[in-house]
N, C-alpha and C positions, 0 to 999 in steps of 0.2 A: 158571580159562577166561576169556582176553580175548573179547570177544564179537564178530564178524564185522559187517561194514558189507556187508549185503548188496549194498545198491550199485554197489560195487566187484569183485563175483563175476562172474566170466564167465559160469557157470552161470545167473545171477539177468541179465544181461544180454541172456545169448541167449534165451532163455525171454521175457524181455520182447518183444523181438523175433516171436516166435512167436505170443503172443497176436493183436500186429496181423495176422501173417499168417492166422493164425486167422478171425479178423473178416473179414477183406477176401473168405477163401475164400466161406464160409459166405450171405455178402449173394451170390452168385450160384444158391446154392441153391434149388431149388424153393419156394414160397412152402411146400406142405403139409408140410416140413423145421422151418420156422421156432420150433415150439414142440418139435420133436422132436431131431433130428440136431444141428441149428445150436444149441439152447442148451446138448446137450450138450458137443460141444467145444468152444464158447466156455467154459462152465465149469470144465471139464478142464484149458486152457490156459491159462485165470488161475490155477489152483489152482498151477500149475509153481512162476511164479515167486512166490506169496501165500507156500506153505510153505517154501520156502527164507528168504524173508525172515520170516515167523515163525519158524521155528527157530533164526534168527539174532539173535534174542532171549533164548533162553536161557541160562540158566547155567553148563549145561554140556553137551559134547560127545555122553554119552550123550544127553542131550534133542535136541540140536540134530541127531542121526541119527535120531532117529525122524521128525520134521518132513521130513528130505530123501527119507527113504523114503517118504513120503505124496507127496513131488513127483516122485519115479522113478514111484511105481504111477501117478501121472498120465497121467505121460510116455510110458507105455504102454498107459496108457485111450487115450489119445487117437489113438496110433498105431493103436490098431485100427477107430475110428471114422473116421480116412483111408483105411483099405484098405475098410471098409464105404462110403463116400462115393466111392472109385474103381471099386467091383464094378458101384454102383446109376448109374455113367457121371455122376456129378455134377462129376467132376473129371478133367482130359483127363491123359493119360501123363505127359505135362512136368512139370505142375505137380506129381504127383502122386508123384515122382521125384524132384524138388526137393524136397519139402518130408519126406516119406523122409527122407531124406539128413539133413534138417536135425534130425528127432526122435532118428533114431538118435544123432547127435552129442550132440544132449543130455542123453541116457540116460547115453551113455558117460562123461560130464564128471563129471554126478551121479553115477553108481554109481563112476569112482573118486574123485571128491571124498566122499563115506562111507568108500570103504576106506581113504581117507590122513589121516582122522580121527581123533587120537588122544583113546582114552576117559579 
């Protein structure tokens, strides 16, 4: 298997942008969430591109797939935390819809990448 250059993968590029969005968003949360929801959301966001890059170093597509699945799991976890943030009124509707659309697109791209990766 030829290893993938993770920096050239659209799924990695888009998820790196989501990391910045997550940090920007959580800076607006109440101080009481600093070590709770803020920390968890940002760790999840960072986990998405981190797993993609780590998986790209593996010598087989089977191993790469496992890291992509971890990345997808983090994307679903981040989406849940976004919903919690919206339900707690930490995010307005417009920002919520924008970020929800972004994470859904990332989830679809990662899922498609997994489905098309040959073992």
